[in-house]
C-alpha positions in Angstrom: 38.5 37.7 -19.4 41.9 39.8 -20.1 40.3 42.0 -23.1 37.1 42.8 -20.9 35.1 40.8 -23.5 31.8 39.6 -22.3 31.8 36.0 -21.7 29.0 33.3 -21.7 28.6 29.9 -20.2 27.5 27.0 -22.2 26.8 23.5 -21.5 28.4 20.9 -22.4 27.5 17.2 -21.0 24.6 17.0 -18.1 24.5 15.6 -15.1 23.6 11.5 -14.9 21.3 11.5 -11.7 19.6 15.0 -12.9 19.9 18.0 -14.9 21.4 21.5 -15.6 19.9 24.5 -16.7 22.5 28.0 -17.7 20.9 31.0 -16.3 21.9 34.4 -18.6 23.6 35.8 -15.6 26.1 33.3 -15.9 25.0 30.8 -12.2 23.7 27.8 -13.1 20.5 25.5 -11.5 20.6 21.9 -11.0 17.7 19.7 -10.3 18.5 16.3 -8.8 16.1 13.0 -9.7 15.3 11.8 -6.5 17.7 8.7 -6.9 19.4 7.5 -3.9 22.8 8.9 -6.2 24.4 11.2 -3.9 27.4 13.0 -6.1 27.5 14.2 -9.7 29.0 16.3 -11.9 28.3 18.1 -15.2 31.0 20.0 -17.4 30.7 23.7 -19.2 32.8 25.7 -21.4 33.0 29.8 -21.0 32.6 31.8 -24.5 33.8 35.3 -25.0 32.9 37.5 -27.4 35.1 37.2 -30.4 34.5 33.3 -30.0 37.0 31.6 -28.6 35.8 29.0 -26.1 37.9 28.7 -22.4 38.9 24.7 -21.3 36.2 22.9 -20.8 35.7 22.7 -16.7 34.0 20.2 -14.8 31.9 21.1 -11.6 31.2 18.4 -8.5 28.2 18.3 -7.0 27.5 16.8 -3.6 24.1 15.8 -3.0 22.7 15.5 0.6 21.2 12.3 1.2 17.0 12.7 1.9 15.2 9.6 4.5 12.6 8.8 1.8 9.2 8.0 2.9 8.5 4.5 3.1 6.2 3.0 0.4 3.0 0.7 1.1 2.0 -1.7 -2.1 -1.7 -2.3 -1.7 -2.1 -6.5 -0.5 -5.3 -8.9 -1.3 -6.5 -12.2 0.9 -9.8 -14.9 0.6 -11.2 -16.3 3.2 -13.7 -18.7 4.5 -17.7 -17.6 5.0 -17.0 -17.1 9.1 -13.4 -17.6 9.1 -10.6 -15.7 10.4 -7.6 -14.7 7.7 -4.2 -14.2 8.9 -1.4 -12.1 6.2 1.1 -10.5 6.7 0.9 -6.4 5.1 4.4 -5.4 4.5 5.4 -7.9 2.9 5.3 -6.7 -0.4 6.5 -3.2 1.3 9.4 -1.6 0.2 12.4 1.5 2.0 15.2 3.0 0.0 17.0 3.5 3.3 16.1 -0.5 4.0 14.5 0.6 7.7 10.7 -0.1 6.9 9.1 -0.4 10.7 7.1 -3.8 10.3 5.2 -2.9 13.5 4.1 0.6 12.5 2.0 -0.5 10.1 -1.8 0.6 11.1 -5.7 0.7 9.7 -6.8 4.1 8.3 -9.5 3.0 6.8 -11.3 -0.1 8.0 -12.8 -2.9 7.2 -16.5 -2.3 6.7 -17.7 -6.4 6.6 -15.0 -7.5 9.4 -12.8 -7.0 12.2 -9.2 -5.7 11.5 -6.0 -6.5 13.9 -2.1 -6.2 12.8 0.5 -7.3 15.2 4.3 -6.8 14.0 2.7 -6.2 10.5 0.2 -9.5 10.5 -3.6 -8.7 10.1 -5.6 -10.6 11.6 -9.6 -10.3 9.4 -12.4 -11.5 10.6 -15.0 -11.2 9.1 -19.0 -11.2 10.4 -21.5 -13.7 11.1 -22.8 -15.7 7.1 -21.2 -12.3 5.2 -19.1 -13.4 2.3 -18.5 -11.0 -1.2 -15.4 -8.4 -0.6 -14.2 -6.1 1.4 -11.1 -3.9 2.2 -9.6 -1.2 4.3 -6.0 0.6 4.0 -3.1 1.3 6.2 0.4 2.5 6.1 3.7 2.0 7.4 6.4 4.1 8.7 10.6 3.8 8.4 13.1 4.7 11.8 12.4 8.5 10.9 8.9 7.9 11.6 8.1 9.2 7.4 4.6 7.9 6.5 3.9 5.8 3.4 1.0 7.0 1.2 -1.9 4.4 2.4 -3.0 1.0 0.4 -5.7 -0.5 0.5 -5.6 -4.9 0.8 -8.6 -6.4 -0.5 -10.8 -9.5 0.8 -13.2 -12.0 -0.8 -14.6 -14.0 1.0 -16.3 -17.2 0.1 -19.4 -18.3 0.7 -19.8 -21.6 3.0 -23.1 -23.8 3.4 -24.8 -23.0 6.7 -25.8 -26.4 8.2 -29.9 -25.3 8.9 -31.3 -25.4 12.0 -34.1 -26.8 14.1 -35.3 -25.5 17.6 -36.0 -28.8 20.7 -39.2 -30.1 20.2 -41.5 -31.9 23.1 -45.3 -33.5 22.0 -47.4 -34.9 24.6 -50.2 -38.0 23.7 -52.7 -39.5 25.8 -52.5 -43.0 26.1 -54.1 -45.0 23.2 -54.6 -42.2 21.2 -52.8 -42.4 18.2 -49.4 -40.2 17.4 -49.8 -36.2 17.6 -48.0 -34.5 14.0 -46.4 -31.4 13.9 -44.4 -29.4 10.3 -41.0 -29.8 11.6 -40.5 -27.7 9.0 -41.9 -24.5 10.2 -39.7 -25.2 13.4 -36.6 -25.6 11.1 -34.5 -22.2 10.2 -31.3 -21.9 7.3 -29.1 -18.9 6.1 -29.4 -20.3 2.8 -33.4 -21.1 2.9 -32.5 -23.9 1.0 -34.5 -26.3 3.1 -36.2 -28.5 0.8 -40.5 -27.7 1.0 -41.9 -30.8 0.4 
């Protein structure tokens, strides 16, 4: 200002992809909103102590891109008792830069009622023998820059199946011209669900 007046900056318009605050020393602070937009701008004016305003000035900002971590989403699957199931872990996962590495999917917390293997983003869950109910495990995935997602949870529902009863082989010996030996066949049979009739 030619008259040597005290000057103050006044914000005219906020940026589209962030926010600006003007500091008392005439500087400004810009906070980007985290989106993938890498160019932004805002406008301001300068006022002198007599109240006169300058022309509106535009500040153009260039935001340097940063590789964001991919996002792993929770998954679910259903399988029958004693039956493995295959399903994709990464089909619903995403990465802002679109460089998700499918083969990077890895288990963090293992399942407790079965085993899990992962090949190129496809999980194979194998329940333990005669186990039913719900099981969970967690996994992460990486992008090409090796940024790792937060862990996602996979829920597997194991539905019951009625197992066939098992009967032990028996061998009986009887004497000629003697009534046949009698044995309790029920006592030789076993069933996981314990549903063999007793009558």
